[in-house]
N, C-alpha and C positions, 0 to 999 in steps of 0.2 A: 545899799545898806541906808536905814532912814534910825535913826535914835532919838525919842519924844519923847520927853516927862514932864510933857502940857503948859512947861512953859517953851525950856530952849529944845533946838533940835540941830543934826549936825548929819552929814551924809557921808559916806565912804564906798570908794569902788575897789572890788578886787578881780582880779583876771585870773580866768582857773582854766589851764591848759592840759589836754588831757592824751598823755603819753602813746604812742603806737608798739606796744605790745614787739618782743621777738617771737615770730611762733613755732619758729624750727630753726633746725643748722643746718644745713646739706653739706657731708663731708665726701673729698674727692682722696683715694689714698692712692700714691704711685711709689712702687718697690721696685729697686735694683739690685741685682743679684750681686755681683761679684765687683766693688764691696757690696755688702748688705747697706742699702741706703731704705730708710721713706720719709717720702715729703708728703704730709698730711696738710690739706687745703681745707678752709671752712669758709663758706660762705651765709650769714642769718639771709635768716625768709622775716622781712618784715616790712611793711607798710609808712615807718618810718623816716622822715628824711633830714635827721642826725646820721653824723656818723658810729658807724659801730666800732667798740673797742674789744679785741678778744683775747682774754686771758685763758692759758693753757696749767695743762696740772703741772708738766713741770718746770713753771716759770718763766715758761718765753709767752710775749707776748709776741701781735700781729697775726693776723687772720692765716698766716702758714707756718709751717715748722718743717725741720729738718731732721733726723734722727738717730743713729747707725741700726737698732735693732728693734725688734717692735714689741710688744704689751699692751697693756692697759694705759691709753689715754682720755681724759677731759678737757673740755673745750668749755668756754662760758664768752656766750655774745651777749653785748650789753650796749644799749643807746645812755644820751645823759642826761637823760629822764631816769632813769634807775632800775629802766625795766631789763631783764635779763633770762636766759636758757641759756641750760646747761645740758652738751648732749656728751655722750662715753661712745669712745671709737674703741674696739677690741682690734689690735693688727697684728699679724702675723709673727713672729719672731724670728729670726735667722736661724737654718736648721743648724748651727755651726753648735747655738747652745747646747743638742741635743748629743749630740755626735761622740760628747767624753765617754759613756758608756761602751762606744765598740774596742774593745782590745787590737792594738796593731803590734807590730812588731814578730817575733819567731814565739812559737809556743811547742810543745811536747806533750804529750798525755796519755796515759793507758788506754788502751781500746779499748771500749764500753758505751754501752747506750746513754751514761747521763752527759757526753760530751756537748755541749748546744751553746748556742748564743744567743744572746736575748737582745733587744732594741731598746729604743725612749718606750716610757712604760705611758703615751699618752695616745688618742688618735690621731693617725696620719694620713692629710691628703690622697698620696702613694708611699708606698714602700718595696723594696724589692733587697734579695737575700744574691751575691752574686760569687760564681767561684770560677777564679782565670778570667776575667771580664768577661763573662757571663750571666745573666738573670737565670738565676734555677727556681726562684719562690719570688712569689710578688703579691702584692695586695692593696687593700688603703682600710682604714681603719685603725683596731691596734694591732701591731704586729704580731706575727707564731713566730715564736721561739725555734730555730733553725739548726736542726743537727747536722753534727759536723761526719758525715759517711764519709770520708777518704782526705787523704790528704791532697794540700793545696793552698793557692792564697783566694783568701775569703775577706768578701768587703759590701756593703753594706749602703744601699742608696735611698734617700728618702725625700721629701717633700711635705711642709707647714704649712702650701698654701699655695706658696708662688713659685717657690725657686729650690732646685733639686741641690743636694749635695751628698757627693760618693767618700765613704770614710777613706781613710789609711788603707794598707793591707795586714790582715792576719795570715802566718805564713804559716801554718798548722801541719805539722809531721805527729802522729799516733805510732806508738809501739807498743809491748807486749807487755803489760805488771805482774810480778808476779804476788802473791800472799804475801803480807806483812807479817805472818808469821802470826797472827793474835788469833789465841784459842779464843778468845770469850770476850764479849764487852757488857758486864753488867749492868744496868741504870736503877741507881739504888736511887736516894730521897734528894728530892726535887721540893725548893721552897721561895717560895713568892719574895722578889726584892724589894723593900721597903725604899719605895721611888714614887715621883708622880706620873715615870713611866713603866710601859706594864713588860718587868724582866724577869728572869728564873734562874734560879742558880742551882743545877743541876749537879749530881755525885757519882760520874763512872768509875768501874774497877774492868780497866783494861788488862787485858791477860796477858801477857806479849810469850812467844813459844821460844823467840831469836836468842840465840845465846848470849848475843851483846848487847849495850845499850842501840840507839839508834833514836836522831832524829825525826819530828813526824810533826804536823798542822791536822787541824780538824777544819770543821767546816759544813756549811749545808748549801748543795748544790743549787739546790731551788730559790735560793735565797731566803727563804721564809722565815728565817731568825738568824741575826747577826751573834756569832759566837765568841767570847771571849774569855781567857785566850786563846790565839790562833793558833800556838807551836806551844810545844815541850818535846821532853824527855821520857822515850817508853826503853825505862829497862827491860831485862828478863823477868817474869813473874808477875804478881799482882802488883799495878801500880791504880792510884786512886786518885783521878782528876778530879779537880772541882773548878766548871767549865759556869759562863753567865749567859745564858740565851735570850735575846731581846726580839723580840717579833716585830718584823719590817711589813709595815701595812702593803700591801691590803689582810695580811696574814694576821688570822687575830687570836688562832690555838688549833690545834689538836694535831694530824699524824704529817710527818717530815721525816725528812731521810737524812743523816749526819754521814761524810767519809772523814775517816782518818786515812794521810797519803804520807808515805814514808821514803826515805832514803837509807837503804839497807847498805854498810859498807860489803864489798866483797872481794876476790881477791884481784878481778879487772876493773873495779871502780864501784860505785856506787848503786846500785839497783830499782828501778822504783817500784812501790809495792803500795796496795791500797786496802783498806774493808769498810764496808760499808754495811751502816746495819739501820734501821728501823727508829722512832723514837715520836712519842707524844707529847705536845707541849696545852700545859694546864689552859684555858681559855682568858684571857685580859679581860678582868672586870672595868667596868666604865668606858666602854667600846661602842661605836655604834654599830652594829650587826644588822646583816639582814643572810639567812638562810641559804643554801645553794638554789635549794630548789630539789635535791638529790638525797634525799632520805639512805640510798645504797652507798654515798662516796664518804668516805668517811678521810679524807686526806686532806680536807682543812673545811674552817668556817672561811665567810671573805667579810672583811667591811664594804659595808654597803654606799651609796653612793659617791661620797665624799671624794674627789677628784686631785690630788696633787705632785707635783712634783719639784724637785732639788736638783738643782744643776749651779756652774760644775759639783761634782761627787768626784772627785778630788777637786781641795776650795783651797785658795790660797788669799785673793783680798777681801774675797765678797763671793754669797752665793744667793742665787734668785731661787726661791719659791712662785711658783703659779698654782693658784690655787680655787679651786669652786666646787662650795662647801655644801651649798645650800640652803646657808644659814649665814646671816650677818654677825657682827661682835665677840669674835670669837677672838683665843689668845692665842700667839707664836709665839714658843720656850725654846730654848736652849739649853743642854743640861750637861755636865759633867760624867761620865759612868760614876764617879762617888752619887750621883742624885745630885749635888748643888747644883740653884738655877746661874748659869749664865748670864742671860740677857731674856726680856721679855718684849710683848711689844702689841699695839692691839692691831688685830683684823676690821676695821668698823664695816668691809662690804661683801658680799655673799660670795665673791669673784674678783682675782688682780693679781698682778705680778708685785711682791716688795724684796727686796734687797736687805739681807744679813749680815753685816759688818762681822767678818771673824779678822780682824790685818789684827788685833791681841790676841787671837788666842793659838795657843801654844799648840806644835802638831799631836796629832791623834786624833781620838773616835770621840765624837759627841751625839746625842740622841735629840735632836727636833722633833719636837710635838706640838699638835694645831688642837687647842683643846674650848672646848662648847661648855662655860663653866665646869661641870666634873665629869665632862664625858668626853672619852681620846675619840678626832677626828681623822687623826694621821698621826703616825711615829714609822721616824726613819735616821737609819746612824748618816753623821754628816763625815766624813774625812777631810782633815786639816793636815797639809804637805809640808 
């Protein structure tokens, strides 16, 4: 470069180096199953002769990382000149993350059509319901609820992409239940709970024909709503019961069924009994909605495509939320049943996995909410043990 003011002149030289960009990152994922271990290796595609530096979303450096579970990871490759390229890798999670939903141990219930098992609420590479060690129903994608049609030792086998896992055993037996001598359940006033999540206070009048008080529980077998409180004492005659009904995604309103299960004291001991009745839940406001497409189906309306899985649920120190929302920049919120906000965090991406720290939460039920501004995308109870 020459500068000349007509009298004096000066010359300066500058060297400009053009840095080769990182064009792509090739990723190899190696999974071993027992124990579950994932090795992710990244190799940058570049014409640069400079060393490539790798930085991972979990804080690790180097072109390879080893982790004990799957999830959403990203790696950024950069050269000495500052050019960089970022790639996201979605690794299948260990099947153990989803098997908490399957009950184990011994269980006895009334003989009825409503006895069934549900599996993980996400699409699976494959799944199988087993009875006495033999597969009796199998498929891929979302599993179908399994009806407990006879006594037996039941289990479930799932595959989330690479590894199979079989649950522990459920030893199921059924017996004949009497009715609870409930003459009627009158569905009275229902009021919306003044909270950020969707819930309603329902007043019920339960008329008991039993000659003495007995303990009872109330629940929704289909898990369309969480019922709080879930237990009470029924005295002879009319009982005014108030329960809070909290919608559980993807259910956002419509028809469901509640079940009262009791233990009536008799001379020979306690006798199981049940009473089942239909109920209609008002629709939640501000929830993303998709019609079922069947105008004659009044059982429920379903929230549309946003998909979330909360696990484990029962939780202790932490819980994972795996989400695919279709929108970015949403908010994750956790509420007490009183409506008090406990914690919130931003979800900057439309899909991924985030951790909720529950170590400081007391034992009990909480509500997890994912919100896009004023629209509820996901709502689910969280149980802390």
